[in-house]
C-alpha positions as CSV (number, residue, x, y, z in Angstrom):
1,E,66.6,-44.5,-19.7
2,K,65.9,-40.6,-20.3
3,A,62.9,-41.4,-22.6
4,L,62.0,-44.1,-19.7
5,S,61.9,-41.6,-16.7
6,R,60.7,-38.3,-18.3
7,T,57.5,-40.4,-19.7
8,L,57.3,-42.1,-16.1
9,E,57.5,-38.1,-14.3
10,A,54.8,-37.4,-17.0
11,L,52.7,-40.2,-15.7
12,A,52.5,-39.3,-12.6
13,I,51.5,-36.1,-13.3
14,F,49.1,-36.9,-14.7
15,T,47.5,-39.4,-12.4
16,E,48.3,-36.7,-9.8
17,V,45.8,-34.4,-11.6
18,Q,43.5,-37.0,-12.9
19,D,43.8,-35.9,-16.5
20,R,42.8,-39.2,-18.2
21,A,43.0,-38.4,-21.6
22,T,46.3,-37.7,-21.5
23,E,47.7,-40.1,-18.8
24,G,46.3,-42.5,-21.3
25,G,48.2,-41.0,-23.8
26,A,50.9,-41.5,-22.1
27,R,50.8,-45.3,-20.8
28,V,50.7,-45.6,-24.4
29,N,53.9,-43.4,-25.0
30,L,55.1,-45.6,-22.1
31,G,54.3,-48.9,-23.5
32,R,56.3,-48.1,-26.9
33,I,59.3,-47.0,-24.7
34,L,59.3,-50.4,-22.5
35,L,58.5,-52.8,-25.7
36,A,61.8,-50.7,-27.6
37,K,63.6,-51.7,-24.2
38,G,62.6,-55.5,-24.6
39,D,59.9,-55.9,-21.6
40,H,57.2,-57.2,-24.0
41,A,54.6,-58.1,-21.4
42,E,55.0,-55.2,-18.7
43,G,54.7,-53.3,-22.3
44,I,51.6,-54.6,-24.2
45,S,50.0,-54.2,-20.6
46,M,50.8,-50.4,-20.5
47,L,49.8,-50.1,-24.3
48,E,46.5,-51.9,-22.9
49,R,45.9,-49.9,-20.3
50,G,46.3,-46.5,-22.2
51,R,43.7,-48.0,-24.9
52,E,41.2,-48.5,-22.6
53,L,41.6,-45.1,-20.9
54,C,41.9,-43.4,-24.3
55,E,38.6,-44.8,-25.5
56,V,37.4,-44.1,-22.1
57,A,38.4,-40.5,-22.3
58,G,37.6,-39.8,-26.0
59,R,41.4,-40.1,-27.6
60,P,40.3,-42.7,-30.1
61,E,43.7,-41.6,-32.0
62,Y,45.8,-42.8,-29.0
63,A,43.6,-46.0,-28.9
64,G,44.5,-46.6,-32.5
65,L,48.3,-46.1,-31.8
66,A,47.9,-48.8,-28.9
67,L,46.1,-51.4,-30.8
68,L,48.7,-50.9,-33.7
69,T,51.9,-50.9,-31.7
70,M,50.3,-54.1,-30.0
71,G,49.6,-55.8,-33.2
72,E,53.3,-55.0,-33.9
73,A,54.6,-56.0,-31.1
74,H,52.8,-59.7,-31.1
75,L,54.0,-60.3,-35.0
76,T,57.3,-59.4,-33.8
77,A,57.3,-61.6,-31.0
78,K,56.1,-64.5,-32.8
79,E,58.8,-64.3,-35.0
80,L,61.5,-64.4,-32.8
81,E,59.9,-67.3,-31.3
82,A,60.3,-68.9,-34.6
83,A,63.6,-68.1,-35.1
84,E,64.1,-69.2,-31.7
85,R,62.8,-72.3,-32.2
86,A,64.9,-73.0,-35.7
87,G,68.0,-72.1,-34.4
88,D,68.0,-68.2,-36.0
89,A,68.3,-66.5,-33.3
90,P,70.3,-66.3,-29.9
91,T,68.4,-68.0,-27.2
92,A,67.8,-65.3,-23.3
93,R,71.2,-68.0,-22.4
94,T,73.1,-66.2,-25.6
95,R,71.8,-63.2,-25.7
96,S,74.1,-60.4,-24.0
């Protein structure tokens, strides 16, 4: 939770001062945190927005990190779905 709250604080500052390059990087980091917390849809959305900002602001290294992380997230989600279909992973009802 601390990583999430600190990143949200930083994002608010970068957004307020209209530093689009650093806002994009913060959004990429926030997307990674959301994915780690299991919020796949919101994590991907944040990564995509961060990637867009980074590309426009000339931060290709963060745009690339966003793309790599999105690829990993899609792969992980696909593997989990396949495992659930096969009965090898807990379903949403049995997870705690």
